N, C-alpha and C positions, 0 to 999 in steps of 0.2 A: 732886318728882323728875321728871324731862323723861321723855315718854311716848317708847318706841322710834322708832329711825327706820322710815319706811315705804318697803318695797324693789317698785316697780310691776313687776319681771319675773314674778311670778306672778299678777299682774292680766292682765298680757300674754298668759301663755301659758294661761291660764284662757278669753279671748274667744278664743283661735284655738281650745279645745276638745282641749288638749293636755294630757296627764298629764306629770310629770316627767320618767319613765323613756320617752314619746314624744316628748321636746322631747330630753332627753339622747342617745337612740339617733340622731334627726332630725340635732341638732349634732355626734354623733359625739365626745362629752365623757361623762366618767363620773356616773352618775345623781348621786354625792355632789356633784359639782360644783354641777349646777342645784341642789341642796340649800341648800350652802352660801352660793349666791350669792343664792337667795331668801329667805332667814334673815338676810342680812346678817352671817354669820358670818367671812366674807373680806374683806381689805380691798383686795387687788389681784386682777388677772386680767391675763393674757396680752392682748393684742388678737387671737392666733389664736385663744381660744376666745371672748371678746366677737364676733369678727367670725363665726365658725361660728352661735353662739347669734343672731345678728341675723340670719341667713340662713336658717335655721328658722324664724324667725319673720316672714320674709319683709318684714324692714325693709331698703327701697329704700337699696344702697350710700353714696348721696349723702346720705342722712340719720342716717348713723354716721359717727365720727372716723375718717378714713382717714389723718392726719400721723403715726401710731405706728409703729414698726418691728414686726414681729412676737415678740420677744421683751422688750419693753418692756413691765413693769407698770404697769398704769393702774389710776387711783383708781376702784374699782367701784362705789359710790354714785352718784359722778355720771355714770356714762359709763350705769347702768341708767337714772338719772333723763333723760337724753338718749334715749336710746331711747322710753322711756315718750313722752317731748314730737314725737316723730316718728311714734307712733302714736295721739298723740290730735289 
């Protein structure tokens, strides 16, 4: 059996010393959104949500994908991996 995929959003959040609730409040999204993204239980997130999270985590705008429109669903695991690469 393959190990479950890892999603570095929780690692980045913890490095910033933020709780899930604090990140959700800072990003203006629901706590459940942060939980689902960290747990890998959602396949898509809108650009607007991911932009809010990257802003709350202080990821520079030029390091996050900006070619998608605000209502376009994105492949969340690959986008979170991109955020992690920007932070490392």
